[in-house]
Residue frames as qw, qx, qy, qz and C-alpha x, y, z in Angstrom:
[[0.275, 0.826, -0.085, 0.484, -9.91, -7.57, -22.16],
 [0.660, -0.376, -0.311, 0.571, -6.96, -7.11, -19.75],
 [0.034, -0.963, -0.073, -0.258, -7.03, -3.58, -18.34],
 [0.729, 0.020, -0.206, 0.653, -3.63, -2.06, -17.51],
 [0.260, -0.774, -0.176, 0.550, -2.45, 0.91, -15.50],
 [0.096, -0.548, 0.237, 0.796, -2.08, 4.09, -17.54],
 [0.208, 0.348, 0.768, 0.497, -4.26, 2.85, -20.34],
 [0.255, 0.198, 0.070, -0.944, -6.76, 5.39, -21.70],
 [0.049, 0.256, 0.950, 0.170, -10.08, 3.70, -22.05],
 [0.392, -0.174, -0.187, -0.884, -13.73, 4.56, -22.83],
 [0.072, 0.191, 0.915, -0.348, -16.44, 3.57, -20.48],
 [0.417, -0.360, -0.459, -0.697, -20.18, 3.41, -21.46],
 [0.132, -0.092, 0.685, -0.710, -22.20, 3.81, -18.37],
 [0.075, 0.447, 0.889, -0.059, -25.57, 2.19, -17.54],
 [0.149, 0.697, 0.324, -0.622, -27.02, 5.83, -17.83],
 [0.629, 0.689, 0.318, 0.166, -25.90, 5.95, -21.43],
 [0.081, -0.960, 0.232, 0.133, -23.08, 8.46, -20.70],
 [0.884, 0.266, -0.114, 0.367, -19.70, 7.86, -22.19],
 [0.312, -0.919, 0.237, 0.043, -16.62, 8.86, -20.44],
 [0.801, 0.397, -0.309, 0.325, -12.90, 8.48, -21.23],
 [0.486, -0.819, 0.271, -0.139, -10.20, 8.27, -18.48],
 [0.449, 0.544, -0.685, 0.182, -6.81, 7.09, -17.66],
 [0.882, -0.361, -0.296, -0.063, -6.60, 3.90, -15.47],
 [0.136, -0.734, 0.544, -0.384, -4.80, 4.09, -12.17],
 [0.092, -0.201, 0.954, -0.201, -5.82, 0.75, -10.87],
 [0.664, -0.168, -0.502, -0.528, -8.38, -1.92, -11.11],
 [0.196, -0.221, 0.815, -0.498, -9.76, -3.51, -7.88],
 [0.052, 0.301, 0.952, -0.031, -12.52, -5.79, -7.04],
 [0.073, 0.744, 0.663, 0.029, -15.60, -4.17, -8.61],
 [0.019, -0.940, -0.105, 0.325, -14.00, -0.71, -9.00],
 [0.672, 0.457, 0.088, 0.576, -11.96, 1.33, -11.35],
 [0.360, -0.744, -0.059, 0.560, -9.67, 4.00, -10.04],
 [0.538, 0.628, 0.331, 0.456, -9.36, 6.67, -12.69],
 [0.329, -0.433, 0.008, 0.839, -7.41, 9.85, -13.24],
 [0.136, 0.402, -0.141, -0.894, -9.22, 12.83, -15.02],
 [0.348, 0.405, 0.840, 0.098, -12.39, 11.29, -16.26],
 [0.133, 0.266, -0.198, -0.934, -13.89, 13.31, -19.17],
 [0.546, 0.441, 0.652, -0.288, -17.41, 13.00, -20.40],
 [0.049, -0.116, 0.576, 0.808, -18.22, 12.98, -24.16],
 [0.413, 0.560, 0.601, -0.392, -21.39, 14.01, -25.72],
 [0.357, 0.323, 0.579, 0.658, -22.49, 14.46, -29.43],
 [0.093, 0.683, 0.236, -0.685, -23.35, 17.97, -30.50],
 [0.619, 0.757, 0.179, -0.107, -24.03, 19.74, -33.80],
 [0.132, 0.888, -0.433, -0.077, -20.37, 20.48, -33.90],
 [0.683, 0.301, -0.662, 0.068, -19.36, 16.90, -33.36],
 [0.764, -0.373, -0.474, 0.228, -18.16, 15.01, -30.29],
 [0.059, -0.794, 0.216, -0.565, -17.45, 17.34, -27.38],
 [0.637, -0.131, -0.629, 0.426, -15.49, 16.66, -24.23],
 [0.273, -0.712, 0.074, -0.643, -16.42, 18.15, -20.94],
 [0.009, -0.334, 0.811, -0.480, -15.60, 17.47, -17.21],
 [0.455, -0.265, -0.832, -0.172, -17.44, 14.46, -15.83],
 [0.353, -0.715, -0.548, 0.250, -18.03, 16.38, -12.59],
 [0.154, 0.814, 0.077, 0.555, -18.23, 20.03, -12.13],
 [0.431, -0.810, 0.162, -0.363, -17.71, 20.23, -8.35],
 [0.950, -0.243, 0.080, 0.180, -15.27, 17.38, -7.90],
 [0.101, -0.796, 0.530, 0.275, -11.53, 17.66, -7.85],
 [0.917, 0.386, 0.014, -0.104, -10.71, 15.72, -11.07],
 [0.316, 0.732, -0.585, 0.151, -6.97, 16.06, -10.53],
 [0.430, -0.347, 0.767, -0.325, -7.29, 13.51, -7.63],
 [0.080, 0.007, -0.978, -0.194, -8.09, 9.84, -8.21],
 [0.625, -0.040, -0.040, -0.779, -11.76, 9.04, -9.00],
 [0.283, -0.051, 0.952, -0.101, -13.54, 5.82, -8.16],
 [0.593, 0.153, -0.349, -0.709, -15.89, 4.38, -10.75],
 [0.601, -0.090, 0.724, -0.327, -17.98, 1.41, -9.60],
 [0.044, -0.144, 0.884, 0.443, -17.92, -1.52, -11.97],
 [0.217, 0.488, 0.817, -0.217, -21.72, -1.92, -11.44],
 [0.260, 0.757, 0.180, -0.572, -22.33, 1.39, -13.15],
 [0.037, 0.525, -0.634, -0.567, -20.35, 0.31, -16.31],
 [0.864, 0.296, 0.280, -0.295, -22.06, -1.52, -19.26],
 [0.854, 0.443, 0.050, 0.269, -19.13, -1.55, -21.73],
 [0.382, -0.753, 0.329, 0.422, -15.37, -0.74, -21.87],
 [0.816, 0.495, 0.162, 0.249, -13.34, -0.19, -25.01],
 [0.554, -0.145, 0.156, 0.805, -10.04, 1.02, -26.16],
 [0.173, 0.821, 0.128, -0.528, -10.25, 4.72, -27.17],
 [0.706, 0.610, 0.211, 0.290, -9.80, 5.49, -30.89],
 [0.667, -0.005, -0.026, 0.745, -6.58, 7.15, -31.63],
 [0.095, 0.497, 0.098, 0.857, -7.95, 10.56, -32.41],
 [0.578, -0.716, -0.250, -0.301, -10.23, 10.47, -29.29],
 [0.812, -0.385, -0.155, 0.411, -7.16, 9.46, -27.24],
 [0.503, 0.225, 0.050, 0.833, -5.07, 12.22, -28.73],
 [0.195, -0.661, -0.204, -0.695, -7.77, 14.83, -28.01],
 [0.713, -0.660, -0.234, -0.031, -8.08, 13.56, -24.42],
 [0.703, -0.190, -0.099, 0.678, -4.28, 13.95, -23.82],
 [0.197, 0.473, 0.154, 0.845, -4.69, 17.41, -25.28],
 [0.436, -0.708, -0.232, -0.505, -7.54, 18.45, -23.05],
 [0.808, -0.547, -0.212, 0.050, -6.07, 16.86, -19.89],
 [0.756, -0.320, 0.025, 0.571, -2.47, 17.98, -20.19],
 [0.054, 0.902, -0.096, -0.417, -2.25, 20.83, -22.50],
 [0.356, -0.380, 0.700, 0.489, 0.20, 18.84, -24.66],
 [0.714, 0.521, -0.039, -0.465, -0.69, 19.00, -28.33],
 [0.688, -0.153, 0.655, 0.272, 0.40, 15.83, -30.11],
 [0.168, 0.492, -0.508, -0.686, 1.70, 16.53, -33.60],
 [0.873, 0.301, 0.026, -0.382, -0.03, 14.74, -36.46],
 [0.801, -0.158, 0.508, 0.274, 1.68, 11.48, -37.55],
 [0.162, 0.683, -0.439, -0.562, 3.97, 12.08, -40.49],
 [0.856, 0.244, 0.454, -0.030, 3.45, 9.92, -43.55],
 [0.237, -0.397, 0.629, 0.624, 5.55, 9.17, -46.47],
 [0.695, 0.531, 0.162, -0.458, 3.91, 9.57, -49.79],
 [0.462, -0.198, 0.754, 0.423, 4.87, 7.16, -52.38],
 [0.479, 0.587, -0.005, -0.653, 3.94, 8.00, -56.06]]
């Protein structure tokens, strides 16, 4: 998997936690991320919350590769919600043409 700048990816950490973030840069053994958001299952469904409560998540964050067990492309609905949560921009639903 080739990881590129500005991609929104999901990271599964060795701790079992999942987070979604925008890639700023990939260096030897490190991911430089922007606005990482943790995801957790609840009774109401998947919830997003800040990955750190006392850190400044508007600045670049370093995630060490040794802490990561898996990386995947984010599902479209998760990516859309991430953009909404981190920017305040609501992405309109995709228009579809009905054929009868």
